[in-house]
N, C-alpha and C positions, 0 to 999 in steps of 0.2 A: 105255595112253593113247589108242590108236586107238578103242577101244570107247566111251570117254567122249566123245571128239570126235564120233563118229558119233551118239551120243544127243543131244548139243547141236544138231547140224545137223538131226536128225530133228525135234526139238521146234521149232526155228526154222522149218522147212518147214511144220509143222502150223499154227503161228501165222500164217504168211503165207497159208496156205490159208484159214483162218478169216477173216482180213482181206479176202481176195479175194472170198469168198462174201458178206460184209457189204457190200462195195463194189458187187458185182453187184446185190444186192437193192436197195440205195439207188438205183443208176442205173436199175433197172427201175421203181421207184416214181416217179422223176423223169420218165422217159419216159411212163409212164401218165398222169401229171398234165399233161404238155405236150400229149399227143394228146387229152386230155379224157375218158379212160376210167380213172377211179381204181381200179376193181376188176379191172383187167386182170391176168391171171395170167402169170408168166414163161413164155416159150416160145422155141423156137429161131427165130432170124431167118435167113432165106435170101434169096438173090438180091443184086443190086446196087442200092442205093438210088438212085444217080445215074441209072440207066437208066429208072426208073419214075416219076420226078417229073413230075407235071402242072404246067402253068403256071397259077398261081392267078389268078383274076379279081380285080382290084383292088377293085371295088365289093362283091363278095361277101365278100372278106376284111375290108373295113372294116365292113360290116354285121354280120358275125359278131363282130368285136371289140367293136363298140358295144353289141350286144345281150347278149353273154355275159361281159363283163368284170366281175369282182367288185369291182374297184377303181374302175371308172367309175361304177357306180350311186350310191355315196355322194357322189362328186364332183358328179354331175348334180343330186342332191337338194340339195346345198349351194348350187349355182347358183340353183335355184328358191327356196330360203330367202332368199338374198341379194336376188333380184329382188323378193320379197314385202316384205322389209325396206325396200328403196329406195322401193317404191310407198307403203308406210305412212309413210315419212319425208316424201315429197312431199305426201301427203294432210294430214299434221299441219302442214306448213309453209304450206299454202295456206288462208287463212281464208275462211269463208263470210261474205259481207257482205250485209246487208239495208238498204235505204233506203226510207223512206216519206215522202211529202209530201202535204199537204192544204191546200186553199184554200177558205175559206167566206165567204159573203157573207150578212149579216143585213139583210133588207129593213126590219125594224122600226126598227132603230137606224141604218140606212144605214152599216154598218161592214163592213170586210173583215178577216178573221182568217186568218192563215197559220200552219201548224205543220209541223215536220219531225222525223224521227226516223231515226237511223242506229244500227246495231248490227253487231257482228262476233263470230263464234265460230270457234274453231279446231276442225277436224274431229278427233275422237278415234277414227278408224277403226282 
């Protein structure tokens, strides 16, 4: 019975080792993605992280985030599309109005004639 129990425990330890290696590889891929180096190979990490942390500059961090965010680019493009749609809606809503007026005097018949014309068109910009 001891031999069977030992084999079961050995198999369990092997499965835990495989799971730990997979978790390690996944954690390393996640770390590589966070630091922006997707092809970074696993390596030994040495030292104390807390001792070597520089104080990030707020403006540099915001600029890097705005310029490098894959989620922000589509959002900014959507804002520009919305602005263009609003501008087009305002242009269609504001009509172009033309007004003409004329006054004529005829010396031969000693008469005055007046005419007027007004038109409007909606911009289809």
